[in-house]
LUMSEMAR-216913 format. One record per residue (C-alpha): residue number from 1; x, z, y; residue in three letters. Coordinates in Angstrom, 3 decimals, m for minus. Each point is the difference from the previous one (the first is absolute). Example, Ala and Ser with C-alpha at 12.3 -4.5 7.8 and 13.67 -1.06 7.14 Angstrom:
BEGIN
[rec 1; [12.300; 7.800; m4.500]; "ALA"]
[rec 2; [1.370; m0.660; 3.440]; "SER"]
//
This chain:
BEGIN
[rec 1; [0.000; 0.000; 0.000]; "MET"]
[rec 2; [1.446; m1.068; 3.320]; "GLN"]
[rec 3; [m0.517; 2.258; 2.996]; "HIS"]
[rec 4; [m0.550; m1.544; 3.438]; "PRO"]
[rec 5; [2.710; 0.267; 2.606]; "THR"]
[rec 6; [m0.774; 1.890; 3.177]; "PHE"]
[rec 7; [m0.508; m3.278; 1.879]; "ASP"]
[rec 8; [m2.580; m1.107; m2.573]; "GLU"]
[rec 9; [m2.174; 3.088; 0.502]; "LEU"]
[rec 10; [m3.245; m0.354; 1.972]; "PRO"]
[rec 11; [m0.101; 1.451; 3.517]; "ASP"]
[rec 12; [m2.505; 2.666; m1.117]; "ILE"]
[rec 13; [0.455; 1.615; m3.403]; "LEU"]
[rec 14; [m2.057; 2.202; m2.262]; "THR"]
[rec 15; [1.519; 3.204; m1.333]; "ILE"]
[rec 16; [0.256; m1.612; m3.449]; "ARG"]
[rec 17; [1.902; m2.972; 1.443]; "GLU"]
[rec 18; [2.421; 2.384; 1.715]; "VAL"]
[rec 19; [0.426; 1.953; m3.238]; "ALA"]
[rec 20; [0.769; m3.175; m1.946]; "ALA"]
[rec 21; [2.487; m1.163; 2.621]; "PHE"]
[rec 22; [1.734; 3.394; 0.118]; "MET"]
[rec 23; [m0.170; 0.252; m3.813]; "ARG"]
[rec 24; [m1.678; 3.382; 0.100]; "ILE"]
[rec 25; [m3.253; 1.076; m1.573]; "SER"]
[rec 26; [m3.207; m0.482; 1.968]; "PRO"]
[rec 27; [m0.571; 3.765; m0.296]; "ALA"]
[rec 28; [3.269; 0.710; 1.817]; "VAL"]
[rec 29; [m0.794; m2.602; 2.663]; "ALA"]
[rec 30; [m3.463; 1.506; 0.564]; "TYR"]
[rec 31; [1.530; 3.483; 0.272]; "GLU"]
[rec 32; [2.473; m1.306; 2.604]; "MET"]
[rec 33; [m2.899; m1.589; 1.907]; "ALA"]
[rec 34; [m2.016; 3.228; m0.095]; "ARG"]
[rec 35; [3.030; 1.889; 1.272]; "ARG"]
[rec 36; [0.263; m2.400; 2.948]; "TYR"]
[rec 37; [m3.637; 0.620; 0.861]; "LYS"]
[rec 38; [0.278; 3.791; m0.459]; "ALA"]
[rec 39; [3.130; 0.287; 2.183]; "THR"]
[rec 40; [m1.384; m2.359; 2.648]; "ARG"]
[rec 41; [2.802; m2.470; m0.593]; "GLY"]
[rec 42; [2.988; 2.333; m0.144]; "ARG"]
[rec 43; [0.617; m0.573; m3.719]; "GLU"]
[rec 44; [m1.080; m2.414; m2.670]; "GLY"]
[rec 45; [m0.918; m3.626; m0.447]; "LEU"]
[rec 46; [m1.229; m1.418; 3.324]; "PRO"]
[rec 47; [m3.637; m0.973; m0.477]; "ILE"]
[rec 48; [m2.973; m0.888; 2.097]; "PHE"]
[rec 49; [m3.617; 0.279; m1.021]; "MET"]
[rec 50; [m1.993; m3.198; m0.428]; "ALA"]
[rec 51; [m3.442; 1.527; m0.092]; "GLY"]
[rec 52; [m0.867; 3.461; m1.205]; "ALA"]
[rec 53; [1.962; m0.057; m3.266]; "ARG"]
[rec 54; [2.301; m3.037; m0.130]; "MET"]
[rec 55; [3.635; 0.795; 0.701]; "MET"]
[rec 56; [2.228; m2.884; 0.986]; "ARG"]
[rec 57; [3.670; m0.362; 0.922]; "VAL"]
[rec 58; [1.388; m2.314; 2.662]; "SER"]
[rec 59; [2.987; m2.030; m1.201]; "LYS"]
[rec 60; [1.757; 0.810; 3.295]; "ILE"]
[rec 61; [m0.489; 3.753; m0.499]; "GLU"]
[rec 62; [1.067; m0.279; m3.651]; "LEU"]
[rec 63; [3.235; m1.639; 1.111]; "LYS"]
[rec 64; [0.656; 2.859; 2.444]; "LYS"]
[rec 65; [m0.801; 2.553; m2.714]; "PHE"]
[rec 66; [2.368; m1.626; m2.486]; "LEU"]
[rec 67; [2.737; m0.178; 2.656]; "ALA"]
[rec 68; [m0.354; 3.749; 0.561]; "GLY"]
[rec 69; [m1.350; m0.350; 3.524]; "GLU"]
[rec 70; [m3.188; 1.909; m0.870]; "LEU"]
[rec 71; [m0.379; 3.475; m1.497]; "GLY"]
[rec 72; [1.288; m0.002; m3.554]; "ARG"]
[rec 73; [m1.049; 3.474; m1.107]; "GLY"]
[rec 74; [m1.853; m1.658; m2.854]; "THR"]
[rec 75; [1.777; 0.985; m3.179]; "GLN"]
[rec 76; [m2.671; 0.692; m2.581]; "ALA"]
[rec 77; [0.681; 2.586; m2.641]; "ALA"]
[rec 78; [0.824; m1.589; m3.344]; "SER"]
//
């Protein structure tokens, strides 16, 4: 199975798409997203809400997160 490169990702991603790209479980990605929401953006996967329940991630914000420019206090317990 071939994973897309960063440039091939859509501009707006679902949490599952982010998880697949980062090669982490969807559960870990959702936990990181919930942490972002709970800490008001200080930690976690940078999301925005598309409606009442749909979490999405901007490709631009994902790039910043991966580069370490956004709060990285996101290590989930294994």
